[in-house]
SERO-4910 file (N, C-alpha, C, O; in steps of 0.05 Angstrom, whole numbers):
BEGIN
 pado doro    nc1    nc2    nc3   cac1   cac2   cac3    cc1    cc2    cc3    oc1    oc2    oc3
  Unk    A     18    -23     -1     -2      2      1     18     24      1     39     24     14
  Unk    A      8     45    -15     24     71    -15     22     85     13      0     89     23
  Unk    A     43     91     23     45    111     50     26    132     48     28    147     28
  Unk    A      8    137     67    -10    160     69      4    186     66     -4    205     53
  Unk    A     26    186     79     42    213     78     53    217     52     55    241     45
  Unk    A     61    197     35     69    201      9     47    210    -11     53    222    -32
  Unk    A     21    203     -4     -2    212    -19     -5    243    -16     -8    257    -35
  Unk    A     -3    252     10     -8    279     18     15    295      6     11    317     -5
  Unk    A     40    285      8     61    304      3     70    305    -28     82    323    -39
  Unk    A     62    280    -42     70    281    -66     52    289    -90     59    287   -114
  Unk    A     26    299    -80      9    311    -99     10    337   -101     15    351    -82
  Unk    A      5    349   -125      6    380   -130    -11    395   -109     -3    417   -101
  Unk    A    -32    383    -99    -49    399    -79    -33    404    -55    -34    427    -44
  Unk    A    -19    385    -45     -7    385    -18     23    393    -19     34    398      2
  Unk    A     37    395    -42     63    401    -41     69    427    -26     56    448    -29
  Unk    A     90    425     -8     99    447      9     82    450     33     87    470     47
  Unk    A     63    433     40     50    433     66     71    430     88     88    413     84
  Unk    A     70    443    109     86    438    132     83    412    142     60    403    142
  Unk    A    102    397    153    101    369    162     79    367    184     65    346    186
  Unk    A     75    389    202     58    385    224     27    385    215      9    374    226
  Unk    A     26    400    193     -4    402    184     -9    374    168    -32    364    168
  Unk    A      9    363    155      4    337    144     -4    320    163    -23    305    159
  Unk    A     10    320    187      1    301    209    -27    306    221    -42    288    229
  Unk    A    -33    331    221    -60    338    234    -81    327    214   -102    315    222
  Unk    A    -74    331    189    -94    321    170    -97    291    168   -119    280    164
  Unk    A    -73    278    171    -74    252    171    -90    237    196   -102    215    195
  Unk    A    -86    254    218   -100    242    245   -130    241    242   -145    227    256
  Unk    A   -140    260    221   -171    263    220   -181    247    193   -205    244    190
  Unk    A   -164    237    177   -171    224    153   -182    197    160   -176    186    181
  Unk    A   -200    185    142   -207    158    144   -204    144    118   -203    156     97
  Unk    A   -202    117    119   -198     99     96   -225     86     91   -238     75    109
  Unk    A   -232     87     64   -255     73     55   -250     52     34   -235     56     15
  Unk    A   -263     30     39   -256      7     21   -278      4      1   -301      6     10
  Unk    A   -273      0    -25   -295     -5    -46   -290    -32    -60   -267    -42    -63
  Unk    A   -310    -43    -67   -310    -67    -82   -309    -62   -112   -315    -39   -120
  Unk    A   -302    -82   -130   -303    -75   -159   -330    -66   -164   -350    -76   -154
  Unk    A   -332    -44   -181   -359    -34   -191   -371    -17   -172   -391     -5   -181
  Unk    A   -365    -13   -146   -377      1   -127   -373     32   -132   -350     41   -137
  Unk    A   -393     48   -131   -393     76   -135   -379     91   -110   -386     88    -87
  Unk    A   -360    106   -117   -349    125    -96   -368    150    -94   -377    157    -72
  Unk    A   -374    161   -113   -399    180   -117   -409    179   -146   -396    169   -165
  Unk    A   -432    190   -148   -446    192   -174   -451    223   -183   -452    242   -167
  Unk    A   -453    225   -208   -460    252   -222   -484    264   -207   -503    249   -201
  Unk    A   -483    289   -200   -507    303   -184   -506    301   -156   -523    313   -143
  Unk    A   -489    286   -143   -485    285   -114   -475    311   -106   -462    326   -122
  Unk    A   -480    315    -80   -466    336    -65   -436    327    -60   -431    303    -55
  Unk    A   -416    345    -63   -389    340    -56   -384    342    -27   -385    365    -18
  Unk    A   -379    322    -11   -375    319     16   -345    315     26   -337    320     48
  Unk    A   -331    305      5   -302    299     10   -286    296    -14   -296    294    -36
  Unk    A   -260    297    -10   -243    291    -32   -224    268    -24   -218    263     -1
  Unk    A   -215    255    -46   -204    223    -41   -176    221    -55   -171    230    -77
  Unk    A   -160    209    -38   -132    200    -49   -133    172    -54   -141    158    -35
  Unk    A   -124    160    -76   -126    133    -83   -103    121    -67    -81    132    -70
  Unk    A   -106    100    -51    -87     84    -38    -79     58    -53    -56     53    -58
  Unk    A   -102     43    -60    -97     20    -76   -121     16    -93   -144     21    -86
  Unk    A   -114      4   -118   -134     -1   -138   -138     25   -156   -121     42   -158
  Unk    A   -162     26   -169   -165     49   -189   -193     58   -188   -210     42   -182
  Unk    A   -198     84   -194   -225     94   -194   -228    104   -222   -210    116   -233
  Unk    A   -251     99   -235   -256    108   -263   -278    133   -259   -299    132   -248
  Unk    A   -267    156   -272   -286    180   -274   -296    180   -302   -281    178   -321
  Unk    A   -321    183   -303   -334    188   -331   -360    203   -329   -372    206   -308
  Unk    A   -370    211   -353   -394    224   -358   -408    205   -377   -396    190   -392
  Unk    A   -436    207   -377   -451    189   -394   -474    208   -406   -485    224   -391
  Unk    A   -482    206   -431   -502    221   -443   -529    205   -440   -529    181   -435
  Unk    A   -550    217   -444   -577    206   -439   -583    180   -457   -601    164   -453
  Unk    A   -565    180   -477   -568    152   -498   -551    134   -489   -550    112   -502
  Unk    A   -534    138   -467   -514    118   -458   -487    118   -466   -471    101   -459
  Unk    A   -481    137   -480   -452    140   -489   -435    150   -468   -442    170   -455
  Unk    A   -411    138   -464   -393    149   -443   -369    162   -451   -358    153   -471
  Unk    A   -361    181   -437   -337    199   -441   -322    192   -416   -329    199   -394
  Unk    A   -300    177   -422   -280    170   -398   -261    195   -395   -247    203   -413
  Unk    A   -263    206   -371   -252    229   -363   -223    222   -353   -204    236   -361
  Unk    A   -221    202   -336   -196    197   -322   -195    169   -309   -216    160   -300
  Unk    A   -172    155   -307   -171    131   -291   -151    139   -268   -127    140   -271
  Unk    A   -164    143   -245   -147    153   -222   -133    128   -210   -147    108   -204
  Unk    A   -106    128   -207    -88    109   -201    -78    114   -172    -84    135   -161
  Unk    A    -63     96   -160    -52    102   -134    -35    127   -133    -16    131   -149
  Unk    A    -42    146   -113    -29    172   -112    -43    193   -124    -34    216   -121
  Unk    A    -66    188   -139    -79    209   -151   -100    219   -129   -106    205   -110
  Unk    A   -111    245   -133   -129    257   -116   -152    266   -135   -148    277   -157
  Unk    A   -179    260   -124   -201    267   -140   -222    278   -121   -223    273    -96
  Unk    A   -238    292   -135   -263    301   -119   -262    328   -101   -278    334    -83
  Unk    A   -241    342   -109   -233    365    -94   -251    390   -106   -260    407    -91
  Unk    A   -254    389   -129   -271    413   -143   -294    420   -129   -298    444   -122
  Unk    A   -313    400   -124   -334    405   -111   -335    414    -83   -354    425    -72
  Unk    A   -312    410    -71   -307    422    -43   -305    451    -42   -312    465    -22
  Unk    A   -295    461    -66   -290    488    -68   -314    507    -83   -320    530    -76
  Unk    A   -324    493   -101   -345    514   -116   -371    508   -105   -390    523   -110
  Unk    A   -376    485    -88   -403    480    -76   -423    467    -95   -446    463    -88
  Unk    A   -414    461   -120   -431    448   -138   -432    419   -136   -415    407   -124
  Unk    A   -454    407   -149   -454    376   -147   -434    363   -165   -424    376   -183
  Unk    A   -427    336   -159   -411    322   -172   -415    323   -202   -437    320   -211
  Unk    A   -395    327   -217   -399    330   -249   -394    303   -261   -400    299   -285
  Unk    A   -383    284   -248   -377    257   -260   -387    233   -243   -394    236   -220
  Unk    A   -388    210   -255   -389    184   -239   -361    174   -233   -343    174   -249
  Unk    A   -358    165   -206   -333    153   -196   -338    127   -185   -351    124   -164
  Unk    A   -327    105   -199   -331     80   -187   -306     62   -187   -288     66   -204
  Unk    A   -303     43   -170   -279     28   -168   -275      6   -188   -294     -9   -196
  Unk    A   -249      3   -198   -241    -17   -218   -226    -36   -200   -204    -30   -192
  Unk    A   -237    -60   -193   -223    -76   -174   -227    -69   -145   -239    -49   -140
  Unk    A   -217    -83   -126   -218    -75    -97   -201    -52    -95   -178    -52   -104
  Unk    A   -211    -31    -81   -199     -6    -79   -200      7    -52   -220      2    -38
  Unk    A   -181     21    -45   -181     37    -18   -174     66    -25   -156     72    -42
  Unk    A   -189     83    -11   -183    111    -15   -183    126     11   -196    120     30
  Unk    A   -167    147      9   -162    164     36   -183    184     32   -187    194     10
  Unk    A   -198    189     54   -224    207     54   -216    232     70   -209    231     93
  Unk    A   -219    257     55   -213    283     73   -239    296     69   -246    303     47
  Unk    A   -256    299     93   -280    308     91   -281    338     89   -261    351     96
  Unk    A   -304    348     79   -306    379     75   -301    393     99   -287    413     98
  Unk    A   -312    385    123   -310    399    146   -280    401    157   -271    420    169
  Unk    A   -266    379    151   -238    377    159   -222    396    142   -207    412    153
  Unk    A   -226    395    120   -213    415    101   -221    444    107   -203    461    107
  Unk    A   -245    451    113   -253    478    119   -239    487    146   -228    509    148
  Unk    A   -240    469    163   -229    476    193   -197    481    187   -185    500    199
  Unk    A   -184    466    169   -155    470    165   -151    497    152   -133    512    160
  Unk    A   -166    503    130   -164    528    116   -170    553    132   -155    573    132
  Unk    A   -194    549    148   -197    571    167   -176    579    186   -171    603    191
  Unk    A   -163    559    196   -142    562    215   -117    573    198   -102    590    208
  Unk    A   -112    564    174    -88    570    158    -97    581    132    -94    567    112
  Unk    A   -106    604    129   -114    614    103    -94    614     81   -101    613     58
  Unk    A    -66    616     90    -46    617     68    -43    592     54    -28    591     34
  Unk    A    -57    570     62    -57    544     47    -74    544     24    -73    526      8
  Unk    A    -94    567     22   -109    568     -2    -92    567    -29    -99    555    -49
  Unk    A    -67    581    -25    -52    582    -53    -46    555    -65    -46    552    -90
  Unk    A    -39    535    -47    -36    509    -58    -57    498    -75    -52    487    -96
  Unk    A    -82    501    -67   -105    493    -79   -113    509   -105   -122    498   -126
  Unk    A   -108    536   -102   -110    553   -123    -94    545   -147   -104    544   -170
  Unk    A    -68    538   -142    -51    528   -163    -59    502   -175    -55    497   -199
  Unk    A    -71    485   -158    -81    458   -167   -104    462   -186   -105    450   -208
  Unk    A   -121    479   -176   -145    485   -193   -137    496   -219   -149    489   -240
  Unk    A   -118    515   -220   -111    525   -244    -99    505   -264   -105    506   -288
  Unk    A    -82    485   -253    -72    466   -271    -96    450   -283    -97    446   -308
  Unk    A   -113    442   -267   -135    426   -278   -151    443   -299   -160    433   -320
  Unk    A   -154    469   -292   -168    485   -313   -154    486   -340   -166    486   -362
  Unk    A   -127    487   -337   -112    491   -364   -113    463   -377   -114    462   -402
  Unk    A   -111    442   -366   -112    415   -378   -141    410   -388   -141    396   -409
  Unk    A   -164    418   -378   -188    417   -388   -191    434   -412   -202    424   -432
  Unk    A   -182    459   -412   -186    477   -437   -168    465   -459   -175    468   -483
  Unk    A   -145    453   -452   -130    441   -475   -143    419   -487   -139    415   -511
  Unk    A   -159    401   -472   -174    379   -485   -197    392   -503   -202    382   -525
  Unk    A   -211    413   -493   -233    425   -510   -217    438   -534   -226    433   -557
  Unk    A   -195    452   -531   -184    464   -557   -177    440   -576   -181    442   -600
  Unk    A   -166    418   -565   -158    395   -582   -181    385   -598   -180    384   -622
  Unk    A   -203    377   -583   -227    370   -596   -238    384   -619   -248    373   -638
  Unk    A   -235    415   -615   -246    429   -634   -227    437   -658   -237    444   -679
  Unk    A   -200    436   -655   -181    445   -671   -164    424   -686   -156    428   -709
  Unk    A   -160    402   -673   -141    382   -682   -152    355   -692   -174    347   -682
  Unk    A   -139    341   -709   -145    316   -716   -145    296   -698   -133    299   -677
  Unk    A   -158    272   -703   -156    248   -685   -130    237   -680   -123    228   -657
  Unk    A   -111    238   -704    -86    231   -699    -69    248   -681    -51    238   -667
  Unk    A    -74    275   -682    -58    294   -665    -69    291   -636    -52    292   -617
  Unk    A    -96    289   -632   -107    285   -605    -98    258   -591    -92    257   -568
  Unk    A    -98    238   -606    -89    212   -597    -58    214   -588    -51    206   -566
  Unk    A    -42    225   -605    -14    228   -598     -8    240   -572      8    232   -556
  Unk    A    -25    263   -570    -21    281   -546    -32    266   -522    -19    267   -501
  Unk    A    -52    252   -524    -64    239   -501    -42    216   -491    -37    213   -467
  Unk    A    -31    200   -511    -12    181   -504     11    192   -490     22    180   -472
  Unk    A     21    216   -498     41    232   -485     34    239   -455     50    235   -437
  Unk    A      9    250   -451      0    254   -427      0    229   -407     10    229   -384
  Unk    A    -13    209   -420    -14    183   -403     15    172   -396     21    162   -375
  Unk    A     32    176   -415     63    166   -410     74    183   -388     88    173   -370
  Unk    A     68    211   -389     81    229   -368     70    221   -338     85    220   -319
  Unk    A     43    216   -337     33    212   -313     33    183   -303     34    178   -279
  Unk    A     33    164   -322     33    135   -311     57    120   -324     54     96   -327
  Unk    A     78    132   -331    101    117   -343    113    102   -321    114    109   -298
  Unk    A    125     77   -330    138     61   -311    165     74   -305    175     91   -320
  Unk    A    176     65   -281    203     75   -277    226     61   -293    248     72   -296
  Unk    A    219     39   -302    239     23   -319    241     33   -348    261     28   -362
  Unk    A    219     48   -357    221     56   -386    198     70   -393    188     84   -376
  Unk    A    188     68   -418    166     82   -428    140     69   -431    123     77   -446
  Unk    A    137     49   -415    110     33   -416     91     52   -401    100     65   -383
  Unk    A     67     54   -410     46     67   -396     33     47   -375     16     31   -382
  Unk    A     40     50   -350     39     34   -329      9     29   -319      3     33   -295
  Unk    A    -10     22   -336    -38     19   -330    -51      2   -351    -42      4   -375
  Unk    A    -70    -12   -345    -88    -27   -362   -102     -9   -381   -119      6   -372
  Unk    A    -97    -10   -405   -105     12   -424   -119     -2   -449   -105     -5   -470
  Unk    A   -144    -11   -448   -158    -24   -471   -163     -2   -493   -165     21   -485
  Unk    A   -165     -8   -517   -170     11   -536   -197     22   -533   -202     45   -541
  Unk    A   -215      9   -523   -243     20   -516   -243     44   -498   -259     63   -500
  Unk    A   -222     42   -479   -222     65   -460   -208     88   -474   -214    111   -469
  Unk    A   -189     83   -492   -177    106   -505   -195    118   -524   -193    142   -529
  Unk    A   -212    104   -535   -234    115   -552   -251    132   -537   -255    155   -546
  Unk    A   -262    124   -512   -278    138   -494   -267    164   -485   -281    183   -480
  Unk    A   -240    165   -483   -226    189   -474   -227    209   -497   -227    233   -493
  Unk    A   -228    200   -518   -226    219   -543   -254    221   -555   -256    236   -575
  Unk    A   -276    209   -545   -302    210   -558   -302    203   -587   -313    217   -604
  Unk    A   -290    181   -593   -292    172   -622   -297    139   -618   -298    128   -596
  Unk    A   -301    126   -641   -304     95   -642   -278     85   -636   -257     98   -639
  Unk    A   -280     59   -624   -259     40   -620   -242     33   -644   -218     30   -645
  Unk    A   -259     32   -665   -248     25   -694   -229     46   -702   -208     40   -712
  Unk    A   -236     70   -698   -220     96   -707   -195     97   -694   -174    103   -706
  Unk    A   -196     90   -666   -172     91   -649   -152     67   -657   -128     69   -658
  Unk    A   -165     46   -661   -150     22   -671   -132     28   -696   -109     22   -698
  Unk    A   -147     40   -715   -133     46   -741   -107     63   -735    -85     58   -744
  Unk    A   -112     84   -717    -91    103   -712    -69     90   -696    -46     96   -701
  Unk    A    -75     74   -678    -57     61   -665    -37     42   -680    -13     41   -677
  Unk    A    -53     27   -699    -33      9   -716    -15     26   -736      6     18   -745
  Unk    A    -26     51   -743     -7     67   -759     15     75   -744     38     74   -753
  Unk    A      8     83   -718     32     93   -701     51     73   -692     74     80   -684
  Unk    A     42     48   -694     61     23   -689     77     20   -713    102     19   -711
  Unk    A     64     17   -736     77     13   -762     99     36   -767    119     29   -778
  Unk    A     96     61   -758    116     79   -759    138     80   -738    156     97   -737
  Unk    A    135     59   -721    155     59   -702    153     75   -678    173     79   -665
  Unk    A    129     86   -672    129    105   -649    119     95   -626    125    106   -605
  Unk    A    103     72   -626     94     57   -603     94     27   -607     96     18   -630
  Unk    A     91     12   -586     91    -16   -591     64    -27   -574     59    -18   -552
  Unk    A     51    -43   -586     24    -51   -571     26    -80   -563     40    -96   -575
  Unk    A     12    -85   -543      4   -112   -532    -23   -109   -518    -34    -88   -514
  Unk    A    -32   -135   -512    -60   -136   -499    -64   -115   -475    -51   -117   -454
  Unk    A    -80    -96   -479    -84    -76   -454    -61    -59   -447    -64    -43   -428
  Unk    A    -35    -61   -462    -15    -48   -454     -5    -29   -477    -15    -33   -499
  Unk    A     12    -10   -474     27      7   -492     48     16   -485     50     24   -462
  Unk    A     69     17   -500     97     26   -497    104     50   -517    101     47   -541
  Unk    A    113     71   -508    122     94   -524    153     89   -532    172     87   -516
  Unk    A    154     88   -557    183     83   -568    195    107   -578    220    110   -579
  Unk    A    180    125   -585    192    150   -597    174    173   -591    154    179   -605
  Unk    A    183    187   -566    172    209   -559    169    231   -574    147    242   -577
  Unk    A    193    240   -587    195    259   -605    177    259   -629    163    278   -636
  Unk    A    177    234   -640    157    229   -661    128    234   -652    114    248   -666
  Unk    A    120    224   -629     91    229   -620     91    258   -618     72    269   -629
  Unk    A    106    273   -607    106    302   -604    101    317   -634     84    334   -638
  Unk    A    117    306   -652    113    313   -682     83    308   -689     71    325   -702
  Unk    A     71    285   -682     42    277   -690     25    296   -677      7    307   -690
  Unk    A     29    301   -652     13    318   -634      9    349   -646    -12    361   -644
  Unk    A     32    359   -659     32    386   -670     20    386   -696     18    407   -708
***
C-alpha cells in the first residue's frame, strides 16, 4: 500500500505543506474500501469529501442520456479526485466507481474547511492545483475543436506516459484497452485502432494486450503538433 504521507506530500495539491499540518490532516482522515464496480460518488451528488487513491483504481466518466460514455480519467494510486466540488459547492460532475478492490483516503469537507480557516495561506496550494486542472481541461476542449484524431491521440498518449510511465522505461503503467482510449477521445474504438496500428507501423509505439509502450516520444510530439 502507498504510504499515506506520500499521498499527501507527493500530490500537487499538498506540495509544500508543513509536516505538522500533514500530520494533523492524517490524524483526521479515514480510509474507505470499495469493491469492484462500487460507486465512490455519482454525478449530481453533493461533494462532501475529496479522495486520495491508496490501492486500486477509480474510473471517472460522464454519460449522455443515450448511454454514450466519455472517459475523463482513470485515477491510480497517488491520485486525488473530488476536490473541485469542495471549493465551488456544486454537485459532482462525474461518476466515480472502483475498478477492482480499491481503498481511498477520505478528507471530509468540514476537515478541510477547519484547516483552511485556521491556515488561510494554504489556499494558494489549492488555487495552483485548480489552475492546472483548468488548463488541462481547456487544452482538451481546444484539441477536440481544432485538431485531428491523430494529433489528439498522440497528445493523449504523451499525457498518459507522463503521468503513468513506468520507472523502468516508457511503458504506460496502467491497463489501457483501446475501448477506454476511444472513450477518452469521444470516437469509435475502430477509429482509435486504425490510428494505433499506424503509429505502431511508424515505430512510435508498441502494442500488446491492454498495454502500450512509447518508443519515440519526439515522433509522437511531431504527430501531436
